[in-house]
LOLOVO-688103 format. One record per residue (C-alpha): y, z, x. Coordinates in pm, whole numbers, padded with zeros to 5 digits. Example, Ala and Ser with C-alpha at 12.3 -4.5 7.8 and 13.67 -1.06 7.14 Angstrom:
% LOLOVO-688103
[[-00450, 00780, 01230]]
[[-00106, 00714, 01367]]
END
This chain:
% LOLOVO-688103
[[18139, 03398, 08774]]
[[18116, 03548, 09129]]
[[17975, 03900, 09155]]
[[18034, 04139, 09447]]
[[17835, 04463, 09487]]
[[17844, 04741, 09744]]
[[17703, 05091, 09773]]
[[17862, 05378, 09964]]
[[17693, 05708, 10048]]
[[17923, 06011, 10034]]
[[17776, 06338, 10169]]
[[17918, 06552, 09889]]
[[17793, 06658, 09545]]
[[17852, 06409, 09265]]
[[18069, 06648, 09063]]
[[18298, 06700, 09364]]
[[18320, 06328, 09439]]
[[18393, 06232, 09079]]
[[18649, 06511, 09039]]
[[18834, 06391, 09350]]
[[18827, 06027, 09238]]
[[18991, 06123, 08908]]
[[19254, 06368, 09038]]
[[19623, 06278, 09076]]
[[19683, 06098, 09403]]
[[19331, 05961, 09447]]
[[19438, 05601, 09389]]
[[19722, 05640, 09640]]
[[19479, 05774, 09898]]
[[19234, 05489, 09832]]
[[19474, 05194, 09860]]
[[19479, 05096, 10230]]
[[19823, 05077, 10394]]
[[19743, 04723, 10508]]
[[19667, 04615, 10149]]
[[19972, 04742, 09959]]
[[20083, 05050, 09770]]
[[20056, 05223, 09434]]
[[20351, 05181, 09201]]
[[20204, 05382, 08913]]
[[19879, 05568, 08872]]
[[19733, 05727, 08559]]
[[19870, 06077, 08497]]
[[19541, 06201, 08349]]
[[19308, 05999, 08569]]
[[19129, 05670, 08493]]
[[19051, 05758, 08130]]
[[19012, 05491, 07864]]
[[19338, 05304, 07808]]
[[19517, 05439, 08116]]
[[19721, 05194, 08323]]
[[19770, 05162, 08698]]
[[20012, 04931, 08880]]
[[19976, 04820, 09242]]
[[20186, 04615, 09479]]
[[19953, 04409, 09699]]
[[20006, 04222, 10024]]
[[19857, 03885, 10100]]
[[19511, 03912, 10263]]
[[19426, 03888, 10635]]
[[19631, 03988, 10939]]
[[19889, 03718, 10871]]
[[19955, 03873, 10530]]
[[19989, 04219, 10682]]
[[20223, 04084, 10951]]
[[20438, 03899, 10698]]
[[20460, 04209, 10481]]
[[20561, 04419, 10783]]
[[20831, 04167, 10875]]
[[20973, 04171, 10523]]
[[20963, 04550, 10515]]
[[21141, 04575, 10850]]
[[21410, 04326, 10748]]
[[21456, 04518, 10426]]
[[21572, 04821, 10623]]
[[21855, 04631, 10792]]
[[21953, 04367, 10534]]
[[22104, 04434, 10192]]
[[21885, 04392, 09885]]
[[21507, 04378, 09852]]
[[21300, 04100, 10003]]
[[21012, 03994, 09772]]
[[20691, 04022, 09967]]
[[20410, 04142, 09740]]
[[20219, 04062, 09423]]
[[20205, 04310, 09135]]
[[19862, 04397, 08994]]
[[19825, 04585, 08664]]
[[19490, 04733, 08559]]
[[19365, 04900, 08241]]
[[19093, 05163, 08275]]
[[18800, 05182, 08036]]
[[18438, 05297, 08001]]
[[18528, 05644, 08133]]
[[18217, 05864, 08151]]
[[18293, 06210, 08298]]
[[18093, 06268, 08612]]
[[17929, 05926, 08604]]
[[18169, 05633, 08616]]
[[18470, 05433, 08505]]
[[18592, 05074, 08508]]
[[18920, 04894, 08559]]
[[19007, 04550, 08426]]
[[19298, 04341, 08548]]
[[19565, 04299, 08281]]
[[19802, 04093, 08494]]
[[19789, 03977, 08852]]
[[19691, 03692, 09083]]
[[19327, 03658, 08970]]
[[19196, 03452, 08681]]
[[18981, 03753, 08584]]
[[18871, 04083, 08742]]
[[18643, 04369, 08638]]
[[18563, 04658, 08876]]
[[18286, 04899, 08770]]
[[18211, 05226, 08953]]
[[17889, 05425, 08907]]
[[17832, 05765, 09069]]
[[17468, 05868, 09127]]
[[17305, 06177, 09276]]
[[17128, 06116, 09607]]
[[16987, 06445, 09732]]
[[17280, 06665, 09831]]
[[17512, 06365, 09834]]
[[17638, 06087, 09611]]
[[17595, 05710, 09603]]
[[17894, 05519, 09471]]
[[17782, 05181, 09340]]
[[18063, 04931, 09288]]
[[18030, 04603, 09102]]
[[18316, 04354, 09094]]
[[18302, 04039, 08884]]
[[18595, 03807, 08936]]
[[18724, 03455, 08912]]
[[18980, 03306, 09149]]
[[19278, 03111, 09014]]
[[19202, 02740, 08992]]
[[18853, 02802, 09136]]
[[18664, 02601, 08869]]
[[18858, 02286, 08966]]
[[18785, 02313, 09341]]
[[18500, 02128, 09516]]
[[18190, 02341, 09567]]
[[18213, 02379, 09949]]
[[18582, 02473, 09930]]
[[18516, 02723, 09652]]
[[18232, 02886, 09846]]
[[18448, 02910, 10158]]
[[18731, 03078, 09964]]
[[18484, 03323, 09812]]
[[18347, 03413, 10156]]
[[18696, 03486, 10290]]
[[18791, 03678, 09978]]
[[18476, 03891, 09982]]
[[18523, 03966, 10351]]
[[18865, 04106, 10256]]
[[18706, 04304, 09971]]
[[18453, 04452, 10213]]
[[18735, 04544, 10451]]
[[18916, 04731, 10174]]
[[18606, 04905, 10040]]
[[18501, 05012, 10391]]
[[18845, 05167, 10436]]
[[18810, 05346, 10102]]
[[18467, 05480, 10197]]
[[18600, 05624, 10522]]
[[18904, 05765, 10344]]
[[18689, 05927, 10076]]
[[18469, 06105, 10331]]
[[18767, 06220, 10537]]
[[18962, 06353, 10237]]
[[18663, 06526, 10080]]
[[18580, 06689, 10415]]
[[18942, 06801, 10447]]
[[18943, 06954, 10099]]
[[18610, 07122, 10173]]
[[18755, 07277, 10491]]
[[19047, 07424, 10294]]
[[18832, 07541, 10003]]
[[18967, 07288, 09754]]
[[18663, 07095, 09639]]
[[18621, 07121, 09262]]
[[18304, 07330, 09300]]
[[18477, 07570, 09540]]
[[18765, 07616, 09299]]
[[18526, 07684, 09011]]
[[18349, 07946, 09223]]
[[18683, 08104, 09316]]
[[18783, 08124, 08951]]
[[18454, 08290, 08863]]
[[18517, 08548, 09136]]
[[18863, 08611, 08995]]
[[18718, 08657, 08648]]
[[18479, 08919, 08788]]
[[18765, 09095, 08978]]
[[18616, 09024, 09320]]
[[18854, 09167, 09580]]
[[18848, 08881, 09832]]
[[18910, 08607, 09576]]
[[19290, 08600, 09608]]
[[19398, 08242, 09534]]
[[19610, 08047, 09782]]
[[19913, 07837, 09690]]
[[19891, 07679, 09347]]
[[20231, 07509, 09306]]
[[20391, 07299, 09580]]
[[20732, 07131, 09567]]
[[20803, 06829, 09789]]
[[21132, 06670, 09888]]
[[21124, 06315, 10021]]
[[20820, 06267, 09798]]
[[20868, 05891, 09764]]
[[20886, 05828, 10139]]
[[20607, 05695, 10357]]
[[20483, 06043, 10456]]
[[20583, 06221, 10135]]
[[20380, 05982, 09918]]
[[20063, 06066, 10113]]
[[20140, 06438, 10122]]
[[20176, 06447, 09743]]
[[19852, 06251, 09701]]
[[19663, 06491, 09928]]
[[19801, 06791, 09739]]
[[19695, 06632, 09411]]
[[19350, 06567, 09555]]
[[19328, 06938, 09638]]
[[19386, 07022, 09273]]
[[19730, 07171, 09337]]
[[20027, 07127, 09107]]
[[20290, 06906, 09269]]
[[20659, 06907, 09177]]
[[20896, 06655, 09329]]
[[21253, 06736, 09424]]
[[21447, 06443, 09280]]
[[21811, 06346, 09252]]
[[22019, 06090, 09067]]
[[22065, 05967, 08713]]
[[21701, 05863, 08682]]
[[21570, 06219, 08673]]
[[21425, 06367, 08357]]
[[21545, 06726, 08302]]
[[21252, 06787, 08066]]
[[20984, 06671, 08311]]
[[20809, 06984, 08451]]
[[20690, 06782, 08753]]
[[21051, 06727, 08869]]
[[21300, 06970, 09020]]
[[21657, 06846, 09023]]
[[21864, 06878, 09337]]
[[22159, 06713, 09507]]
[[22209, 06828, 09866]]
[[22537, 06636, 09892]]
[[22681, 06852, 09614]]
[[22492, 07169, 09706]]
[[22300, 07169, 09375]]
[[21941, 07291, 09334]]
[[21766, 07412, 09020]]
[[21651, 07752, 09145]]
[[21499, 07843, 08810]]
[[21257, 07551, 08839]]
[[21181, 07661, 09196]]
[[21104, 08023, 09103]]
[[20726, 07986, 09055]]
[[20675, 07748, 09347]]
[[20455, 07887, 09626]]
[[20530, 07628, 09896]]
[[20817, 07387, 09954]]
[[20742, 07092, 10181]]
[[21080, 06952, 10284]]
[[21067, 06594, 10418]]
[[21393, 06440, 10294]]
[[21653, 06307, 10535]]
[[21869, 06003, 10603]]
[[21662, 05729, 10777]]
[[21693, 05720, 11157]]
[[21636, 05348, 11203]]
[[21988, 05206, 11213]]
[[22263, 05152, 11469]]
[[22368, 05485, 11614]]
[[22730, 05464, 11502]]
[[22928, 05785, 11460]]
[[22897, 05752, 11082]]
[[22520, 05702, 11102]]
[[22478, 06003, 11329]]
[[22689, 06214, 11094]]
[[22466, 06117, 10800]]
[[22149, 06185, 10998]]
[[22260, 06533, 11098]]
[[22426, 06630, 10769]]
[[22135, 06514, 10551]]
[[21895, 06727, 10749]]
[[22107, 07038, 10795]]
[[22267, 07049, 10450]]
[[21948, 06980, 10256]]
[[21741, 07224, 10460]]
[[22006, 07497, 10431]]
[[22017, 07451, 10054]]
[[21640, 07489, 10019]]
[[21604, 07771, 10274]]
[[21879, 07981, 10115]]
[[21735, 07930, 09767]]
[[21386, 08036, 09881]]
[[21531, 08337, 10062]]
[[21710, 08455, 09746]]
[[21400, 08402, 09531]]
[[21173, 08583, 09777]]
[[21416, 08875, 09809]]
[[21436, 08910, 09430]]
[[21065, 08858, 09358]]
[[20831, 08854, 09661]]
[[20532, 08621, 09630]]
[[20470, 08515, 09991]]
[[20657, 08185, 09970]]
[[20633, 07921, 10242]]
[[20873, 07655, 10368]]
[[20725, 07363, 10563]]
[[21025, 07175, 10702]]
[[21012, 06843, 10880]]
[[21150, 06810, 11232]]
[[21079, 06567, 11516]]
[[20972, 06549, 11879]]
[[21329, 06440, 11942]]
[[21375, 06818, 11987]]
[[21264, 06782, 12349]]
[[21514, 06515, 12451]]
[[21438, 06148, 12496]]
[[21387, 06152, 12875]]
[[21340, 06407, 13153]]
[[21716, 06381, 13220]]
[[21781, 06501, 12863]]
[[21571, 06817, 12897]]
[[21674, 07166, 12994]]
[[21321, 07243, 13119]]
[[21084, 07014, 13306]]
[[20718, 07017, 13203]]
[[20423, 06780, 13231]]
[[20337, 06840, 12865]]
[[20599, 06924, 12603]]
[[20497, 07238, 12414]]
[[20658, 07422, 12125]]
[[20794, 07705, 12343]]
[[21031, 07476, 12538]]
[[21405, 07481, 12471]]
[[21559, 07181, 12298]]
[[21702, 06889, 12492]]
[[22064, 06783, 12534]]
[[22097, 06444, 12362]]
[[22198, 06371, 12002]]
[[21854, 06383, 11842]]
[[21766, 06705, 12025]]
[[22082, 06874, 11901]]
[[22020, 06745, 11547]]
[[21665, 06885, 11556]]
[[21794, 07221, 11681]]
[[22040, 07250, 11391]]
[[21771, 07124, 11152]]
[[21520, 07389, 11256]]
[[21780, 07666, 11261]]
[[21862, 07581, 10900]]
[[21497, 07624, 10800]]
[[21465, 07957, 10980]]
[[21738, 08106, 10759]]
[[21464, 08179, 10504]]
[[21263, 08398, 10743]]
[[21492, 08701, 10699]]
[[21366, 08742, 10341]]
[[21000, 08713, 10435]]
[[20947, 08341, 10374]]
[[20688, 08190, 10612]]
[[20860, 07899, 10787]]
[[20693, 07614, 10977]]
[[20889, 07329, 11136]]
[[20680, 07016, 11192]]
[[20789, 06817, 11498]]
[[20663, 06473, 11407]]
[[20581, 06207, 11663]]
[[20564, 05828, 11624]]
[[20386, 05777, 11291]]
[[20146, 05481, 11282]]
[[20147, 05277, 10962]]
[[20212, 04910, 10884]]
[[20434, 05029, 10597]]
[[20705, 05175, 10820]]
[[20819, 05295, 11159]]
[[20743, 05152, 11502]]
[[20415, 04982, 11408]]
[[20578, 04794, 11121]]
[[20840, 04665, 11364]]
[[20584, 04547, 11620]]
[[20326, 04393, 11386]]
[[20503, 04063, 11313]]
[[20526, 03974, 11683]]
[[20167, 04074, 11756]]
[[20034, 03891, 11448]]
[[20207, 03578, 11578]]
[[20055, 03625, 11924]]
[[20390, 03715, 12083]]
[[20345, 04091, 12119]]
[[20400, 04298, 12428]]
[[20506, 04640, 12553]]
[[20836, 04812, 12480]]
[[20872, 04956, 12828]]
[[20600, 05042, 13077]]
[[20517, 05395, 13187]]
[[20710, 05610, 12938]]
[[20487, 05832, 12724]]
[[20459, 05769, 12352]]
[[20331, 06058, 12141]]
[[20192, 05898, 11828]]
[[20011, 06021, 11515]]
[[19841, 05831, 11232]]
[[19990, 05844, 10884]]
[[19677, 06018, 10752]]
[[19690, 06283, 11024]]
[[20057, 06371, 10982]]
[[20014, 06404, 10604]]
[[19695, 06608, 10634]]
[[19841, 06829, 10908]]
[[20142, 06909, 10688]]
[[19913, 07009, 10401]]
[[19694, 07208, 10642]]
[[19997, 07403, 10765]]
[[20100, 07469, 10404]]
[[19756, 07618, 10334]]
[[19720, 07813, 10662]]
[[19888, 08158, 10650]]
[[19869, 08194, 11029]]
[[20089, 07888, 11084]]
[[20446, 07983, 11175]]
[[20730, 07838, 11379]]
[[20735, 07490, 11533]]
[[20418, 07279, 11540]]
[[20397, 06940, 11711]]
[[20258, 06671, 11480]]
[[20116, 06438, 11744]]
[[19765, 06317, 11826]]
[[19579, 06486, 12114]]
[[19590, 06173, 12333]]
[[19939, 06024, 12392]]
[[19962, 05685, 12562]]
[[20208, 05498, 12781]]
[[20411, 05212, 12637]]
[[20201, 04962, 12833]]
[[19875, 05111, 12705]]
[[20009, 05117, 12349]]
[[20068, 04741, 12360]]
[[19729, 04676, 12519]]
[[19552, 04884, 12254]]
[[19736, 04722, 11963]]
[[19663, 04378, 12104]]
[[19293, 04463, 12144]]
[[19266, 04599, 11789]]
[[19435, 04289, 11646]]
[[19257, 04053, 11889]]
[[19592, 03920, 12000]]
[[19761, 03888, 12341]]
[[19989, 04172, 12448]]
[[20142, 04056, 12774]]
[[20491, 03940, 12670]]
[[20735, 04229, 12733]]
[[20983, 04290, 12453]]
[[21334, 04236, 12595]]
[[21539, 04555, 12595]]
[[21829, 04381, 12427]]
[[21618, 04344, 12109]]
[[21611, 04715, 12015]]
[[21974, 04746, 12130]]
[[22081, 04478, 11883]]
[[21925, 04674, 11595]]
[[21992, 05032, 11703]]
[[22270, 05015, 11959]]
[[22231, 05139, 12316]]
[[22203, 05507, 12223]]
[[21961, 05448, 11936]]
[[21737, 05227, 12151]]
[[21737, 05487, 12429]]
[[21661, 05789, 12209]]
[[21413, 05622, 11972]]
[[21247, 05315, 12121]]
[[21257, 05391, 12494]]
[[21196, 05768, 12468]]
[[20958, 05920, 12725]]
[[20787, 06219, 12558]]
[[20439, 06345, 12643]]
[[20389, 06603, 12370]]
[[20105, 06855, 12335]]
[[19890, 06886, 12021]]
[[19730, 07214, 12135]]
[[19899, 07439, 11878]]
[[19784, 07224, 11586]]
[[19430, 07239, 11725]]
[[19452, 07617, 11772]]
[[19556, 07650, 11408]]
[[19229, 07484, 11310]]
[[19344, 07133, 11229]]
[[19071, 06873, 11286]]
[[19233, 06543, 11378]]
[[19092, 06236, 11208]]
[[19214, 06002, 11482]]
[[19212, 06135, 11837]]
[[19262, 05801, 12008]]
[[19520, 05533, 11935]]
[[19248, 05271, 11887]]
[[19087, 05483, 11612]]
[[19417, 05532, 11435]]
[[19520, 05167, 11453]]
[[19182, 05038, 11334]]
[[19202, 05265, 11032]]
[[19558, 05184, 10919]]
[[19514, 04812, 10992]]
[[19159, 04774, 10860]]
[[19031, 04616, 11179]]
END
């Protein structure tokens, strides 16, 4: 039976590494966006008998491209398009501080066993991983064919594990910078027990709307990795009124369980009707109403709670760089770089963002700290602009959407981590641009994506393509927008970007 082994050095104490690997959200953070997503992870960590369920894409760039195509079509066609394989694992051999194992219960392999051992190495930790596996039908294949398949498969394994190693270091460093490593939290609790004056704890309970979305999923996982209690704002008949991790709400009906929100320190509000659709009058109404009504409902509830029982609550509310207007003609002020102090633009998305942010600021009158996060073009193969471009580039038919207009992008990891950073940073107030420090032109975006994928990038995308999907207005305000947005305020607030350049961000989310 084939055996794959790899060691990873992590420059953090073993207790901190093991605690992070077994916290809620760790599995979500460790599954690469190019490899699939987590459907269910163990509530109490990978203890004996716990179950995890994953949805996996086919390997290699062609698999990632096919998955992106199916995901994109799923946003515009009715029903779900099958595109992934479900993998169910059972965890066993859990040894606190030292290791655990997962064994495939059902999935595409004939057999699979993944053992993890955590060892001290000076001030750091060595994670030793051993995978024994058997491919389906492998025993019946000729030797040369079997060896070739194993080489390709293990190259994919190495690609995934390298991504996980980088992700582990980045997340542990982030939690260290915010004081949320397990050892730091133990030290803080000991200070509290001894009545040390400067040991006031930060936020402990965070509620998240839009928790199942592309960004919300990663935000919740990062919060769980920080050891914070996460409660999800959920709606619909599938909610469990007895589940303490859920807060019921229905913005369409103006309903929100304020009692369940009373002991929440921070609300991160990400919910809103998807933008990617034809800009009909009905679609625009839903886009605006979903943002304004939901934000007003949350802001007013927090304001009442803070007025009745002050506890220094915080509202982190999503917004977008659409605030500035799609083009220079849509802006009330001309500037080389778009900064948070500029007035909003004049087109539809700008006006929607203005109303959106005004709704969030309603909570400020009662002392709630309010931050509005103006998000740029998020880079992930699981959604957004990159998902839409990947199929063409994977097939060798990619090219620029425009030429010289500026595209202010941000990686999925950075937007999620910046949101959590703002939630944990008392000095953060008002609008903050969630964009990387180095925006690119449309032409340079295509060149960079082509270089990362080792694919040509010279075939321009016809303008009628986005118009067919989004209509003329949607294509103009979303796809062809020209926005060179500054990241200076995020940097001044102490956020350390993981991906400064587009090439760095794309290599990480695509595993290249």
